[in-house]
C-alpha positions, 0 to 999 in steps of 0.5 A: 412603489407600484401601487397594491391593485396593480402590483403582480403579486396583487394579480397572481393571488386575486383568483385565489382570494376571490375563490376563497371568499377572502379579502385582500387589505393594505399591510398597514391594515392587517390584524394578528389573523391575515396573511402578510404577502411580501414581494422582495422583502417588501410587504404589499398586501394582507389576506384577510381569511374568511370565517368558516361560515362564510366560507361555506355560503360564498362556497355554495354560491359559486356552485350557484354561479357553475350550475346556473341555477339554484342549487334546490333545482338540481335533479337527485345526481347532480345533488349528490355530486354538490355534497361529495364534492363539498364533503371533499372540502371540508363543509361538514366540518363547519357547525351546522355544516349539514343543516347549511348545506341541505336547506341550499339543496331543498333536502332534508338533513337526513337526506344530506345523511343519506348522500355522505353515508352512500358514498362512504359505503361505495368507497369501502368505509 
């Protein structure tokens, strides 16, 4: 068998796994909550999904890399865009999500709620 790191399935899923903040482990190390991926009937690799709170931190770090600066340094319009993006990804369903995002943006929880309410009003919700 091809070494797992060189396997085409691993190469194909690694960018997605990295983007999610997940971890690849050998199938023999898979725990009950891991997702084992098989190729032609043979277990190749397992994906260990991150905890939701870790995912939010990972998403925030990725947004900082994308913007090339700490999120707190963005202007108001960019921060509103970040909040819209995070809401679409379910960031506010995570316990303390609003507080975590507010801290990353350098604003109050009240401001994050205002951004969310403004977006909902614009959609007519």
